[in-house]
N, C-alpha and C positions, 0 to 999 in steps of 0.2 A: 620401207619395210614396215609391217605392222607388228606391234608388240603390246602385251598386257602390262600396264605400268601403274605405279602409285602416282596419282595425280596430286595428292596432298594428304596429310593425315586423315584417315577415315574415308578415303575415296580412291577407288581404282577404276581403270577404264582402258579401252583400246586406243592406241595412239599411232601415228605415222612418224617415222624417224628415217634418217638416212641410213644406208647399210654402214656398218662399222668400218673404220679404216684400221690397217694394221702395219706393223713394222716388219723388218726382214726376219725376226725370230718368232713371229706370231702366227696364228692360224684364225681362219673364219670357219664357223661351224654352223650347220642347220640342225635343229633339234630333231631327235629320233624318239626319245622317250624322256619325260620330265616328271618330277614329283614336287609338289608344293611342300614347303616346310613351315613349321610353327614360327620360324624366324620371319617369314613372309607375313604371317598374321601379326606377330608383334611389331613388325615394322610399319605396316599400313594402319592398323587399328589402334595401336598404343603409342605410335611414334618412338619406338624403342631406340632408334639410332638417329632420331631428329627428323625434321621435316624433309621430305624428298619430293621434288616436283617433276613429274613426266619421266620418272626413272623406271625403266623396265625391270620387272621383278624376277625372281628365280635364281636358284644356285645349285639345283640337283638335276644333273643332265647326262644323257647319252646323246651322241650326236654323229653326224656324217661330216667329215672334212670337206669343206667347199673349196677353200683356197689356202695356200701356205705361203709364207714369206720366203725370200730367196736363200736364207740361211737355215731353213728347217730341214732336218736330215732324216727324221724318223717317221714322218707322216707324209701322206700324199692325198690329193683330192680322192674322195670315195671311200676312204678308210672310216670304219665305224669305231668310234672312241667313247671312252669313259672320261668325263669331264669333272675333275674334283670341285668340291664347293670352294675350297681354298687354293687360290693360284698365286703363290708367293713370287716375289722377286728374288729368285735364288742367289743372285749375286749380291744381295744386300747383306750388310753386316749382321742383322738380326737372324737371318736364315743361317749364316755361317757359325752363329753361336748356339743353333739348335732351336730357335724360335721362329720358324718360318711363317706362323700365322701373324706375326707382328712386324713383318717387313715394311718399311718406310713409315712405320708409326703404329700405334695401337689399333688392332684389328685390320692392319693394312694388307694382310694376306687375303682377306675376305673382300674381294673386289666387286663380284657379281652382286647387284642391287644394293650395294653399300656406297662404292665410289664410282662405279660405272654400270652401264645397263646390263641386266641379267640375262637369263637364258630363255625367258618366255617371249622371244621374238622370232621372226623368220630367220634370222641369223644372229649369232653372238661371236664376240671376239675372245680369243684365249691368248693371253700374253705367254711368252716363253714356251711355245707349243711342245718342244722336245722334252721339257722338264715337267709341264703341267698337264699332259695328256697321257692316256694309257689305251692301248689297243683293246677293243672289246674281243674277248676270247671267242673263237668260232663255236657256235652251238649253245652258247649261253643265252638263256631267255632274257628278253628285255626286262620282264617283270623282276627277275632276280638281279640283274645288273644295275637297275636303277636305285637299288638300295645301297650301292657301294659309294657313290660320290659324297655322301654326307653322313647317312646314318651309320653305316658300317665303320667307316674311318673315324668318325667321332667317338664311337664306343671304343675302338682300338686305342686312339689317342689318349682318351681318359685313363684306360688301364696302364698304358705306358707311363703317362705322366705321374700316375700314383705308384710307379714302381712295383706293380703286382707281378710276381713271377709266374711263369707258366705252371699251372696246377695249383696256384695259390687260392686261398679261400677269402671270399669277400662277401658283403651284403650289398645288394644293389636294390635301391628303393626306386619305385617307379618303373616298372618293367615294361617299357615301350620298346620300340625298334633299337633305339641307342642303348638302353639298358641290356637288352638282349646281346647286342654286339659286344658290349663291354664283358659280359659273361663269357 
């Protein structure tokens, strides 16, 4: 399969890789709508998470399920799905304590284009499909839905982590999409 990858710090390009493998609880997904993130920019051009070689980029995606493992119950091939940027190992101790983005270690829940190939390929792997995918609501536009996997959820997570109550007052600096979601 073809994918857009970080070749090394400061360089991206198209590469060929094998189709991802999956376990019984996972899914293979084909991209439907993707969004680049500033994290991709920081990763490639600044080496924010270290040097990565031939790692497919991207972590904001809507997709179509291509294949599911034998233990997946809630999804089937052909389902349109929202794929979160953070795909934790929900049975890990950190997730059980309320820190799913830290499963298996610091930033461990952020797998796409950090520890494994991201979503900018012809196929991508989603671990624990039943826990890490959501059905795309019927009639929702792709343009609106592609804001959910990272921007909307990051804003919500920031507000939740800050213990801001519903209707609370806050000052948000840098009103981009994540700031708007926090509001």
